[in-house]
PDB file with one MODEL, atoms N, CA, C and O in Angstrom:
MODEL        1
ATOM      1  N   MET A   1      31.079 103.636 147.496  1.00  0.00           N
ATOM      2  CA  MET A   1      29.579 103.362 147.399  1.00  0.00           C
ATOM      3  C   MET A   1      29.144 102.454 146.613  1.00  0.00           C
ATOM      4  O   MET A   1      29.695 101.361 146.480  1.00  0.00           O
ATOM      5  N   SER A   2      27.899 102.891 145.888  1.00  0.00           N
ATOM      6  CA  SER A   2      27.773 101.910 144.884  1.00  0.00           C
ATOM      7  C   SER A   2      28.140 102.570 143.463  1.00  0.00           C
ATOM      8  O   SER A   2      28.356 103.769 143.290  1.00  0.00           O
ATOM      9  N   GLU A   3      28.158 101.958 142.863  1.00  0.00           N
ATOM     10  CA  GLU A   3      28.409 102.174 140.827  1.00  0.00           C
ATOM     11  C   GLU A   3      26.891 102.943 140.968  1.00  0.00           C
ATOM     12  O   GLU A   3      27.062 104.110 141.320  1.00  0.00           O
ATOM     13  N   THR A   4      25.354 102.575 140.775  1.00  0.00           N
ATOM     14  CA  THR A   4      24.553 102.931 140.317  1.00  0.00           C
ATOM     15  C   THR A   4      23.854 103.831 140.994  1.00  0.00           C
ATOM     16  O   THR A   4      22.657 103.955 140.737  1.00  0.00           O
ATOM     17  N   GLY A   5      24.536 104.718 142.095  1.00  0.00           N
ATOM     18  CA  GLY A   5      24.222 105.647 142.502  1.00  0.00           C
ATOM     19  C   GLY A   5      25.092 107.066 142.270  1.00  0.00           C
ATOM     20  O   GLY A   5      26.251 106.953 141.872  1.00  0.00           O
ATOM     21  N   GLU A   6      24.556 108.350 142.509  1.00  0.00           N
ATOM     22  CA  GLU A   6      25.676 109.501 142.385  1.00  0.00           C
ATOM     23  C   GLU A   6      26.298 109.809 142.792  1.00  0.00           C
ATOM     24  O   GLU A   6      26.778 110.867 142.386  1.00  0.00           O
ATOM     25  N   GLY A   7      27.015 108.962 144.320  1.00  0.00           N
ATOM     26  CA  GLY A   7      27.865 108.970 144.472  1.00  0.00           C
ATOM     27  C   GLY A   7      29.477 109.007 144.031  1.00  0.00           C
ATOM     28  O   GLY A   7      30.435 109.502 144.626  1.00  0.00           O
ATOM     29  N   TRP A   8      29.434 108.570 143.253  1.00  0.00           N
ATOM     30  CA  TRP A   8      30.442 107.671 142.209  1.00  0.00           C
ATOM     31  C   TRP A   8      30.944 109.165 141.022  1.00  0.00           C
ATOM     32  O   TRP A   8      32.061 109.518 140.646  1.00  0.00           O
ATOM     33  N   ILE A   9      29.583 109.726 140.723  1.00  0.00           N
ATOM     34  CA  ILE A   9      29.429 111.072 139.714  1.00  0.00           C
ATOM     35  C   ILE A   9      30.639 111.894 140.934  1.00  0.00           C
ATOM     36  O   ILE A   9      31.808 112.125 140.628  1.00  0.00           O
ATOM     37  N   LYS A  10      30.141 112.170 142.050  1.00  0.00           N
ATOM     38  CA  LYS A  10      30.569 112.799 142.653  1.00  0.00           C
ATOM     39  C   LYS A  10      31.994 112.872 143.196  1.00  0.00           C
ATOM     40  O   LYS A  10      32.682 113.891 143.140  1.00  0.00           O
ATOM     41  N   GLU A  11      32.254 112.095 143.551  1.00  0.00           N
ATOM     42  CA  GLU A  11      33.835 111.599 143.935  1.00  0.00           C
ATOM     43  C   GLU A  11      34.868 111.494 142.421  1.00  0.00           C
ATOM     44  O   GLU A  11      36.065 111.762 142.528  1.00  0.00           O
ATOM     45  N   SER A  12      34.326 111.116 141.148  1.00  0.00           N
ATOM     46  CA  SER A  12      35.233 111.592 140.012  1.00  0.00           C
ATOM     47  C   SER A  12      35.096 112.748 140.030  1.00  0.00           C
ATOM     48  O   SER A  12      36.182 113.306 140.182  1.00  0.00           O
ATOM     49  N   VAL A  13      33.952 113.681 139.916  1.00  0.00           N
ATOM     50  CA  VAL A  13      34.673 115.126 139.547  1.00  0.00           C
ATOM     51  C   VAL A  13      35.197 115.872 140.728  1.00  0.00           C
ATOM     52  O   VAL A  13      35.594 117.024 140.557  1.00  0.00           O
ATOM     53  N   GLY A  14      35.240 115.252 142.063  1.00  0.00           N
ATOM     54  CA  GLY A  14      36.021 115.582 142.970  1.00  0.00           C
ATOM     55  C   GLY A  14      37.650 115.752 143.168  1.00  0.00           C
ATOM     56  O   GLY A  14      38.452 116.353 143.883  1.00  0.00           O
ATOM     57  N   LYS A  15      37.608 114.792 142.021  1.00  0.00           N
ATOM     58  CA  LYS A  15      39.133 114.313 141.891  1.00  0.00           C
ATOM     59  C   LYS A  15      39.853 115.165 140.811  1.00  0.00           C
ATOM     60  O   LYS A  15      41.059 115.408 140.767  1.00  0.00           O
ATOM     61  N   TYR A  16      38.651 115.674 139.739  1.00  0.00           N
ATOM     62  CA  TYR A  16      39.494 117.093 138.636  1.00  0.00           C
ATOM     63  C   TYR A  16      39.094 118.116 139.052  1.00  0.00           C
ATOM     64  O   TYR A  16      39.213 118.868 138.084  1.00  0.00           O
ATOM     65  N   VAL A  17      38.695 118.668 139.844  1.00  0.00           N
ATOM     66  CA  VAL A  17      38.191 119.810 140.515  1.00  0.00           C
ATOM     67  C   VAL A  17      39.485 120.530 140.734  1.00  0.00           C
ATOM     68  O   VAL A  17      39.559 121.683 140.308  1.00  0.00           O
ATOM     69  N   PRO A  18      40.279 120.121 141.204  1.00  0.00           N
ATOM     70  CA  PRO A  18      41.635 120.676 142.097  1.00  0.00           C
ATOM     71  C   PRO A  18      42.733 121.281 140.935  1.00  0.00           C
ATOM     72  O   PRO A  18      43.445 122.283 140.993  1.00  0.00           O
ATOM     73  N   GLY A  19      42.581 120.281 139.878  1.00  0.00           N
ATOM     74  CA  GLY A  19      42.975 120.206 138.897  1.00  0.00           C
ATOM     75  C   GLY A  19      42.875 121.357 137.869  1.00  0.00           C
ATOM     76  O   GLY A  19      43.792 121.920 137.272  1.00  0.00           O
ATOM     77  N   LEU A  20      41.214 121.627 137.788  1.00  0.00           N
ATOM     78  CA  LEU A  20      41.064 122.742 136.919  1.00  0.00           C
ATOM     79  C   LEU A  20      40.874 123.867 137.543  1.00  0.00           C
ATOM     80  O   LEU A  20      40.293 124.842 137.066  1.00  0.00           O
ATOM     81  N   ARG A  21      41.407 123.777 138.757  1.00  0.00           N
ATOM     82  CA  ARG A  21      41.208 125.114 139.642  1.00  0.00           C
ATOM     83  C   ARG A  21      42.245 126.002 138.802  1.00  0.00           C
ATOM     84  O   ARG A  21      42.170 127.075 138.203  1.00  0.00           O
ATOM     85  N   VAL A  22      43.347 124.962 139.060  1.00  0.00           N
ATOM     86  CA  VAL A  22      44.785 125.071 138.787  1.00  0.00           C
ATOM     87  C   VAL A  22      45.268 125.672 137.480  1.00  0.00           C
ATOM     88  O   VAL A  22      45.894 126.713 137.280  1.00  0.00           O
ATOM     89  N   ALA A  23      44.912 124.943 136.820  1.00  0.00           N
ATOM     90  CA  ALA A  23      44.324 124.986 135.220  1.00  0.00           C
ATOM     91  C   ALA A  23      43.809 126.672 135.442  1.00  0.00           C
ATOM     92  O   ALA A  23      44.477 127.690 135.623  1.00  0.00           O
ATOM     93  N   ALA A  24      42.697 126.504 135.363  1.00  0.00           N
ATOM     94  CA  ALA A  24      41.964 128.294 135.212  1.00  0.00           C
ATOM     95  C   ALA A  24      42.591 128.927 135.754  1.00  0.00           C
ATOM     96  O   ALA A  24      42.594 129.999 135.147  1.00  0.00           O
ATOM     97  N   ARG A  25      43.601 129.026 137.154  1.00  0.00           N
ATOM     98  CA  ARG A  25      44.470 130.314 137.364  1.00  0.00           C
ATOM     99  C   ARG A  25      45.748 130.567 136.805  1.00  0.00           C
ATOM    100  O   ARG A  25      46.465 131.549 136.610  1.00  0.00           O
ATOM    101  N   TYR A  26      45.789 129.216 136.594  1.00  0.00           N
ATOM    102  CA  TYR A  26      47.363 129.330 135.116  1.00  0.00           C
ATOM    103  C   TYR A  26      46.452 130.595 133.643  1.00  0.00           C
ATOM    104  O   TYR A  26      46.705 131.770 133.381  1.00  0.00           O
ATOM    105  N   ILE A  27      45.423 129.645 133.028  1.00  0.00           N
ATOM    106  CA  ILE A  27      44.932 130.192 132.101  1.00  0.00           C
ATOM    107  C   ILE A  27      44.564 132.280 132.303  1.00  0.00           C
ATOM    108  O   ILE A  27      44.851 133.146 131.477  1.00  0.00           O
ATOM    109  N   TYR A  28      43.905 132.461 133.614  1.00  0.00           N
ATOM    110  CA  TYR A  28      43.526 133.353 133.898  1.00  0.00           C
ATOM    111  C   TYR A  28      45.075 134.461 133.918  1.00  0.00           C
ATOM    112  O   TYR A  28      45.116 135.568 133.380  1.00  0.00           O
ATOM    113  N   ARG A  29      46.303 133.763 134.723  1.00  0.00           N
ATOM    114  CA  ARG A  29      46.879 134.550 134.779  1.00  0.00           C
ATOM    115  C   ARG A  29      47.633 135.313 133.515  1.00  0.00           C
ATOM    116  O   ARG A  29      47.855 136.503 133.289  1.00  0.00           O
ATOM    117  N   ARG A  30      47.888 134.250 132.886  1.00  0.00           N
ATOM    118  CA  ARG A  30      48.486 134.098 131.673  1.00  0.00           C
ATOM    119  C   ARG A  30      47.846 134.943 130.290  1.00  0.00           C
ATOM    120  O   ARG A  30      48.432 135.239 129.249  1.00  0.00           O
ATOM    121  N   GLY A  31      46.686 135.157 130.622  1.00  0.00           N
ATOM    122  CA  GLY A  31      46.086 136.098 130.224  1.00  0.00           C
ATOM    123  C   GLY A  31      45.617 137.427 130.515  1.00  0.00           C
ATOM    124  O   GLY A  31      45.241 138.167 129.606  1.00  0.00           O
ATOM    125  N   ARG A  32      45.613 137.747 131.615  1.00  0.00           N
ATOM    126  CA  ARG A  32      46.062 139.096 132.398  1.00  0.00           C
ATOM    127  C   ARG A  32      47.416 139.450 131.744  1.00  0.00           C
ATOM    128  O   ARG A  32      47.547 140.452 131.041  1.00  0.00           O
ATOM    129  N   LEU A  33      48.408 138.591 132.003  1.00  0.00           N
ATOM    130  CA  LEU A  33      49.684 139.280 130.984  1.00  0.00           C
ATOM    131  C   LEU A  33      49.873 139.672 129.986  1.00  0.00           C
ATOM    132  O   LEU A  33      50.612 140.559 129.557  1.00  0.00           O
ATOM    133  N   TYR A  34      48.904 138.727 129.362  1.00  0.00           N
ATOM    134  CA  TYR A  34      48.788 139.141 127.630  1.00  0.00           C
ATOM    135  C   TYR A  34      47.998 140.738 127.312  1.00  0.00           C
ATOM    136  O   TYR A  34      48.215 141.542 126.406  1.00  0.00           O
ATOM    137  N   TRP A  35      47.281 140.776 128.153  1.00  0.00           N
ATOM    138  CA  TRP A  35      46.211 141.915 128.059  1.00  0.00           C
ATOM    139  C   TRP A  35      47.275 143.016 128.256  1.00  0.00           C
ATOM    140  O   TRP A  35      47.742 143.601 127.278  1.00  0.00           O
ATOM    141  N   MET A  36      47.619 143.272 129.390  1.00  0.00           N
ATOM    142  CA  MET A  36      48.899 144.237 129.992  1.00  0.00           C
ATOM    143  C   MET A  36      49.335 144.386 128.897  1.00  0.00           C
ATOM    144  O   MET A  36      48.812 145.125 128.063  1.00  0.00           O
ATOM    145  N   ALA A  37      50.482 143.636 128.691  1.00  0.00           N
ATOM    146  CA  ALA A  37      50.957 143.751 127.110  1.00  0.00           C
ATOM    147  C   ALA A  37      50.139 144.574 125.862  1.00  0.00           C
ATOM    148  O   ALA A  37      50.561 145.566 125.268  1.00  0.00           O
ATOM    149  N   TYR A  38      49.410 144.179 125.737  1.00  0.00           N
ATOM    150  CA  TYR A  38      48.388 144.207 124.331  1.00  0.00           C
ATOM    151  C   TYR A  38      48.250 145.785 124.748  1.00  0.00           C
ATOM    152  O   TYR A  38      48.769 146.660 124.054  1.00  0.00           O
ATOM    153  N   GLU A  39      47.319 146.155 126.239  1.00  0.00           N
ATOM    154  CA  GLU A  39      47.202 147.678 126.564  1.00  0.00           C
ATOM    155  C   GLU A  39      48.239 148.636 126.824  1.00  0.00           C
ATOM    156  O   GLU A  39      48.171 149.859 126.701  1.00  0.00           O
ATOM    157  N   ARG A  40      49.344 147.830 127.251  1.00  0.00           N
ATOM    158  CA  ARG A  40      50.617 149.018 126.852  1.00  0.00           C
ATOM    159  C   ARG A  40      51.398 149.382 125.575  1.00  0.00           C
ATOM    160  O   ARG A  40      52.036 150.393 125.284  1.00  0.00           O
ATOM    161  N   MET A  41      51.106 148.039 124.786  1.00  0.00           N
ATOM    162  CA  MET A  41      50.999 148.539 123.401  1.00  0.00           C
ATOM    163  C   MET A  41      50.566 149.401 122.527  1.00  0.00           C
ATOM    164  O   MET A  41      51.034 150.059 121.598  1.00  0.00           O
ATOM    165  N   MET A  42      48.971 149.152 123.345  1.00  0.00           N
ATOM    166  CA  MET A  42      48.488 149.944 121.883  1.00  0.00           C
ATOM    167  C   MET A  42      48.087 150.817 122.872  1.00  0.00           C
ATOM    168  O   MET A  42      46.859 150.844 122.953  1.00  0.00           O
ATOM    169  N   ALA A  43      48.710 151.623 123.745  1.00  0.00           N
ATOM    170  CA  ALA A  43      48.214 153.037 123.933  1.00  0.00           C
ATOM    171  C   ALA A  43      49.035 154.189 123.075  1.00  0.00           C
ATOM    172  O   ALA A  43      50.012 154.123 122.329  1.00  0.00           O
ATOM    173  N   PRO A  44      48.321 155.108 123.452  1.00  0.00           N
ATOM    174  CA  PRO A  44      48.532 156.682 122.847  1.00  0.00           C
ATOM    175  C   PRO A  44      50.126 156.715 122.886  1.00  0.00           C
ATOM    176  O   PRO A  44      50.718 156.539 123.950  1.00  0.00           O
ATOM    177  N   LYS A  45      50.778 156.939 121.728  1.00  0.00           N
ATOM    178  CA  LYS A  45      52.265 157.385 122.287  1.00  0.00           C
ATOM    179  C   LYS A  45      52.603 158.916 122.188  1.00  0.00           C
ATOM    180  O   LYS A  45      52.561 159.526 121.120  1.00  0.00           O
ATOM    181  N   VAL A  46      52.936 159.479 123.377  1.00  0.00           N
ATOM    182  CA  VAL A  46      52.886 161.143 123.048  1.00  0.00           C
ATOM    183  C   VAL A  46      54.385 161.321 123.289  1.00  0.00           C
ATOM    184  O   VAL A  46      54.979 160.391 123.833  1.00  0.00           O
ATOM    185  N   PHE A  47      55.147 162.571 122.892  1.00  0.00           N
ATOM    186  CA  PHE A  47      56.471 162.957 123.117  1.00  0.00           C
ATOM    187  C   PHE A  47      56.319 163.377 124.493  1.00  0.00           C
ATOM    188  O   PHE A  47      55.299 163.841 125.002  1.00  0.00           O
ATOM    189  N   PRO A  48      57.492 163.156 125.066  1.00  0.00           N
ATOM    190  CA  PRO A  48      57.807 163.456 126.419  1.00  0.00           C
ATOM    191  C   PRO A  48      58.046 165.094 126.533  1.00  0.00           C
ATOM    192  O   PRO A  48      58.621 165.767 125.677  1.00  0.00           O
ATOM    193  N   GLN A  49      57.486 165.586 127.761  1.00  0.00           N
ATOM    194  CA  GLN A  49      57.342 166.633 127.860  1.00  0.00           C
ATOM    195  C   GLN A  49      58.698 167.260 127.620  1.00  0.00           C
ATOM    196  O   GLN A  49      58.593 168.196 126.828  1.00  0.00           O
ATOM    197  N   PRO A  50      60.162 167.022 128.115  1.00  0.00           N
ATOM    198  CA  PRO A  50      61.275 167.300 127.914  1.00  0.00           C
ATOM    199  C   PRO A  50      61.923 167.719 126.852  1.00  0.00           C
ATOM    200  O   PRO A  50      62.756 168.620 126.749  1.00  0.00           O
ATOM    201  N   VAL A  51      61.406 166.877 125.929  1.00  0.00           N
ATOM    202  CA  VAL A  51      61.785 166.868 124.666  1.00  0.00           C
ATOM    203  C   VAL A  51      61.890 168.078 123.740  1.00  0.00           C
ATOM    204  O   VAL A  51      60.874 168.395 123.121  1.00  0.00           O
ATOM    205  N   ARG A  52      62.923 168.733 123.593  1.00  0.00           N
ATOM    206  CA  ARG A  52      63.230 170.029 122.940  1.00  0.00           C
ATOM    207  C   ARG A  52      63.821 169.978 121.454  1.00  0.00           C
ATOM    208  O   ARG A  52      63.569 170.745 120.525  1.00  0.00           O
ATOM    209  N   SER A  53      64.601 168.968 121.474  1.00  0.00           N
ATOM    210  CA  SER A  53      65.289 168.659 119.953  1.00  0.00           C
ATOM    211  C   SER A  53      65.734 167.297 119.459  1.00  0.00           C
ATOM    212  O   SER A  53      66.246 166.546 120.289  1.00  0.00           O
ATOM    213  N   ILE A  54      65.654 167.052 118.707  1.00  0.00           N
ATOM    214  CA  ILE A  54      65.968 165.742 117.706  1.00  0.00           C
ATOM    215  C   ILE A  54      67.366 166.114 116.505  1.00  0.00           C
ATOM    216  O   ILE A  54      67.612 167.073 115.773  1.00  0.00           O
ATOM    217  N   LEU A  55      67.824 165.231 116.699  1.00  0.00           N
ATOM    218  CA  LEU A  55      68.829 164.852 115.622  1.00  0.00           C
ATOM    219  C   LEU A  55      68.719 163.418 115.320  1.00  0.00           C
ATOM    220  O   LEU A  55      68.795 162.400 116.009  1.00  0.00           O
ATOM    221  N   PHE A  56      68.447 163.737 113.644  1.00  0.00           N
ATOM    222  CA  PHE A  56      68.745 162.397 113.027  1.00  0.00           C
ATOM    223  C   PHE A  56      69.953 162.213 112.492  1.00  0.00           C
ATOM    224  O   PHE A  56      70.516 163.089 111.836  1.00  0.00           O
ATOM    225  N   VAL A  57      70.410 161.154 112.707  1.00  0.00           N
ATOM    226  CA  VAL A  57      72.172 160.773 112.346  1.00  0.00           C
ATOM    227  C   VAL A  57      71.912 159.678 111.574  1.00  0.00           C
ATOM    228  O   VAL A  57      71.180 159.085 112.366  1.00  0.00           O
ATOM    229  N   CYS A  58      71.986 158.737 110.302  1.00  0.00           N
ATOM    230  CA  CYS A  58      72.681 157.971 109.674  1.00  0.00           C
ATOM    231  C   CYS A  58      73.527 157.951 108.640  1.00  0.00           C
ATOM    232  O   CYS A  58      73.835 158.579 107.628  1.00  0.00           O
ATOM    233  N   THR A  59      73.844 156.800 109.394  1.00  0.00           N
ATOM    234  CA  THR A  59      75.636 156.195 108.507  1.00  0.00           C
ATOM    235  C   THR A  59      75.189 154.651 107.477  1.00  0.00           C
ATOM    236  O   THR A  59      74.816 153.493 107.666  1.00  0.00           O
ATOM    237  N   GLY A  60      75.573 155.707 106.181  1.00  0.00           N
ATOM    238  CA  GLY A  60      75.593 154.653 105.236  1.00  0.00           C
ATOM    239  C   GLY A  60      74.830 155.114 104.006  1.00  0.00           C
ATOM    240  O   GLY A  60      75.286 154.848 102.894  1.00  0.00           O
ATOM    241  N   ASN A  61      73.358 155.990 104.181  1.00  0.00           N
ATOM    242  CA  ASN A  61      72.479 156.188 103.076  1.00  0.00           C
ATOM    243  C   ASN A  61      72.552 157.483 103.179  1.00  0.00           C
ATOM    244  O   ASN A  61      72.277 157.726 104.354  1.00  0.00           O
ATOM    245  N   ILE A  62      72.773 158.497 102.602  1.00  0.00           N
ATOM    246  CA  ILE A  62      72.619 160.007 102.472  1.00  0.00           C
ATOM    247  C   ILE A  62      71.156 160.829 102.311  1.00  0.00           C
ATOM    248  O   ILE A  62      70.958 162.038 102.186  1.00  0.00           O
ATOM    249  N   ILE A  63      70.257 159.760 102.361  1.00  0.00           N
ATOM    250  CA  ILE A  63      69.103 159.893 102.324  1.00  0.00           C
ATOM    251  C   ILE A  63      68.756 160.382 102.978  1.00  0.00           C
ATOM    252  O   ILE A  63      68.686 161.598 103.152  1.00  0.00           O
ATOM    253  N   ARG A  64      68.128 158.759 104.063  1.00  0.00           N
ATOM    254  CA  ARG A  64      67.408 158.518 104.982  1.00  0.00           C
ATOM    255  C   ARG A  64      67.555 159.642 106.587  1.00  0.00           C
ATOM    256  O   ARG A  64      66.635 159.700 107.402  1.00  0.00           O
ATOM    257  N   SER A  65      68.866 160.422 106.748  1.00  0.00           N
ATOM    258  CA  SER A  65      68.358 160.982 107.879  1.00  0.00           C
ATOM    259  C   SER A  65      67.453 162.493 107.363  1.00  0.00           C
ATOM    260  O   SER A  65      66.480 162.945 107.966  1.00  0.00           O
ATOM    261  N   PRO A  66      68.074 163.085 106.110  1.00  0.00           N
ATOM    262  CA  PRO A  66      66.757 164.364 106.074  1.00  0.00           C
ATOM    263  C   PRO A  66      65.808 164.452 105.806  1.00  0.00           C
ATOM    264  O   PRO A  66      65.141 165.484 105.874  1.00  0.00           O
ATOM    265  N   LEU A  67      65.166 162.539 105.103  1.00  0.00           N
ATOM    266  CA  LEU A  67      63.424 162.178 105.475  1.00  0.00           C
ATOM    267  C   LEU A  67      63.084 162.166 106.754  1.00  0.00           C
ATOM    268  O   LEU A  67      62.052 162.614 107.253  1.00  0.00           O
ATOM    269  N   GLY A  68      63.976 161.644 107.272  1.00  0.00           N
ATOM    270  CA  GLY A  68      63.553 161.172 108.838  1.00  0.00           C
ATOM    271  C   GLY A  68      63.168 163.026 109.239  1.00  0.00           C
ATOM    272  O   GLY A  68      62.074 163.346 109.705  1.00  0.00           O
ATOM    273  N   GLU A  69      64.154 163.935 108.983  1.00  0.00           N
ATOM    274  CA  GLU A  69      64.314 164.973 109.474  1.00  0.00           C
ATOM    275  C   GLU A  69      62.564 165.459 108.989  1.00  0.00           C
ATOM    276  O   GLU A  69      61.585 165.510 109.733  1.00  0.00           O
ATOM    277  N   VAL A  70      62.630 165.732 107.664  1.00  0.00           N
ATOM    278  CA  VAL A  70      61.517 166.682 107.100  1.00  0.00           C
ATOM    279  C   VAL A  70      60.265 165.427 107.448  1.00  0.00           C
ATOM    280  O   VAL A  70      59.139 165.914 107.351  1.00  0.00           O
ATOM    281  N   TYR A  71      60.263 164.220 107.755  1.00  0.00           N
ATOM    282  CA  TYR A  71      58.679 163.687 108.056  1.00  0.00           C
ATOM    283  C   TYR A  71      58.704 164.170 109.913  1.00  0.00           C
ATOM    284  O   TYR A  71      57.912 165.027 110.304  1.00  0.00           O
ATOM    285  N   LEU A  72      59.393 163.705 110.593  1.00  0.00           N
ATOM    286  CA  LEU A  72      59.116 164.193 111.749  1.00  0.00           C
ATOM    287  C   LEU A  72      59.019 165.760 112.156  1.00  0.00           C
ATOM    288  O   LEU A  72      58.453 166.007 113.220  1.00  0.00           O
ATOM    289  N   ARG A  73      59.531 166.843 111.382  1.00  0.00           N
ATOM    290  CA  ARG A  73      59.157 168.205 111.393  1.00  0.00           C
ATOM    291  C   ARG A  73      57.870 168.702 111.400  1.00  0.00           C
ATOM    292  O   ARG A  73      57.225 169.604 111.935  1.00  0.00           O
ATOM    293  N   GLU A  74      57.663 167.415 110.292  1.00  0.00           N
ATOM    294  CA  GLU A  74      55.871 168.024 109.729  1.00  0.00           C
ATOM    295  C   GLU A  74      54.760 167.451 110.449  1.00  0.00           C
ATOM    296  O   GLU A  74      53.626 167.930 110.478  1.00  0.00           O
ATOM    297  N   LYS A  75      55.229 166.170 111.154  1.00  0.00           N
ATOM    298  CA  LYS A  75      54.369 165.506 112.166  1.00  0.00           C
ATOM    299  C   LYS A  75      54.277 165.988 113.090  1.00  0.00           C
ATOM    300  O   LYS A  75      53.248 165.704 113.704  1.00  0.00           O
ATOM    301  N   ALA A  76      55.126 166.863 113.682  1.00  0.00           N
ATOM    302  CA  ALA A  76      55.150 167.454 114.939  1.00  0.00           C
ATOM    303  C   ALA A  76      55.030 168.873 114.768  1.00  0.00           C
ATOM    304  O   ALA A  76      55.227 169.571 115.763  1.00  0.00           O
ATOM    305  N   ARG A  77      54.704 169.486 113.542  1.00  0.00           N
ATOM    306  CA  ARG A  77      53.941 170.931 113.522  1.00  0.00           C
ATOM    307  C   ARG A  77      52.351 171.172 113.315  1.00  0.00           C
ATOM    308  O   ARG A  77      51.593 172.089 113.631  1.00  0.00           O
ATOM    309  N   ILE A  78      52.136 169.531 112.421  1.00  0.00           N
ATOM    310  CA  ILE A  78      50.709 168.983 112.572  1.00  0.00           C
ATOM    311  C   ILE A  78      50.172 169.252 114.077  1.00  0.00           C
ATOM    312  O   ILE A  78      49.358 170.109 114.423  1.00  0.00           O
ATOM    313  N   GLU A  79      50.819 168.327 114.858  1.00  0.00           N
ATOM    314  CA  GLU A  79      50.052 167.554 116.269  1.00  0.00           C
ATOM    315  C   GLU A  79      50.742 168.785 117.502  1.00  0.00           C
ATOM    316  O   GLU A  79      50.735 168.472 118.693  1.00  0.00           O
ATOM    317  N   GLY A  80      51.310 170.164 117.051  1.00  0.00           N
ATOM    318  CA  GLY A  80      51.758 170.968 117.415  1.00  0.00           C
ATOM    319  C   GLY A  80      52.567 171.402 118.547  1.00  0.00           C
ATOM    320  O   GLY A  80      52.431 172.326 119.349  1.00  0.00           O
ATOM    321  N   HIS A  81      53.728 170.198 118.352  1.00  0.00           N
ATOM    322  CA  HIS A  81      54.602 170.295 119.046  1.00  0.00           C
ATOM    323  C   HIS A  81      55.692 171.168 118.626  1.00  0.00           C
ATOM    324  O   HIS A  81      56.078 171.345 117.471  1.00  0.00           O
ATOM    325  N   LEU A  82      56.245 171.811 119.933  1.00  0.00           N
ATOM    326  CA  LEU A  82      57.389 172.880 119.392  1.00  0.00           C
ATOM    327  C   LEU A  82      58.439 172.143 119.972  1.00  0.00           C
ATOM    328  O   LEU A  82      58.761 171.990 121.150  1.00  0.00           O
ATOM    329  N   ILE A  83      59.044 171.595 118.622  1.00  0.00           N
ATOM    330  CA  ILE A  83      60.451 171.040 118.868  1.00  0.00           C
ATOM    331  C   ILE A  83      61.583 171.201 117.503  1.00  0.00           C
ATOM    332  O   ILE A  83      61.359 171.311 116.298  1.00  0.00           O
ATOM    333  N   THR A  84      62.639 171.168 118.145  1.00  0.00           N
ATOM    334  CA  THR A  84      63.837 171.749 116.559  1.00  0.00           C
ATOM    335  C   THR A  84      64.307 170.216 116.339  1.00  0.00           C
ATOM    336  O   THR A  84      64.736 169.441 117.195  1.00  0.00           O
ATOM    337  N   VAL A  85      64.088 169.966 114.806  1.00  0.00           N
ATOM    338  CA  VAL A  85      64.415 168.839 114.101  1.00  0.00           C
ATOM    339  C   VAL A  85      65.479 169.230 113.040  1.00  0.00           C
ATOM    340  O   VAL A  85      65.290 169.934 112.048  1.00  0.00           O
ATOM    341  N   ASP A  86      66.564 168.675 113.413  1.00  0.00           N
ATOM    342  CA  ASP A  86      67.847 168.403 112.258  1.00  0.00           C
ATOM    343  C   ASP A  86      68.166 167.473 111.981  1.00  0.00           C
ATOM    344  O   ASP A  86      67.451 166.583 112.440  1.00  0.00           O
ATOM    345  N   SER A  87      69.353 166.986 111.112  1.00  0.00           N
ATOM    346  CA  SER A  87      70.015 165.996 110.544  1.00  0.00           C
ATOM    347  C   SER A  87      71.473 165.863 110.526  1.00  0.00           C
ATOM    348  O   SER A  87      72.046 166.878 110.919  1.00  0.00           O
ATOM    349  N   ALA A  88      72.017 165.166 110.277  1.00  0.00           N
ATOM    350  CA  ALA A  88      74.032 165.846 110.614  1.00  0.00           C
ATOM    351  C   ALA A  88      74.084 164.834 109.274  1.00  0.00           C
ATOM    352  O   ALA A  88      75.153 164.622 108.702  1.00  0.00           O
TER     353      ALA A  88
ENDMDL
END
């Protein structure tokens, strides 16, 4: 084809289109993975139904487990969960 016509443009673009399609597929799939991870991370966290009691055990710091117990007990009371919370 001649250099003055539009044929060389179509030929040049035709060489790059398959590569662009592969790159676009890769970016799309990667984006979907990131979006799925984001949705999973941002989903509301709820207590599973079978949980009835929670025991905090802390080694090395005598205030950490009682503090966790008080915090979770209050949080569960506010949200209306009927669970038993203790610390050892």
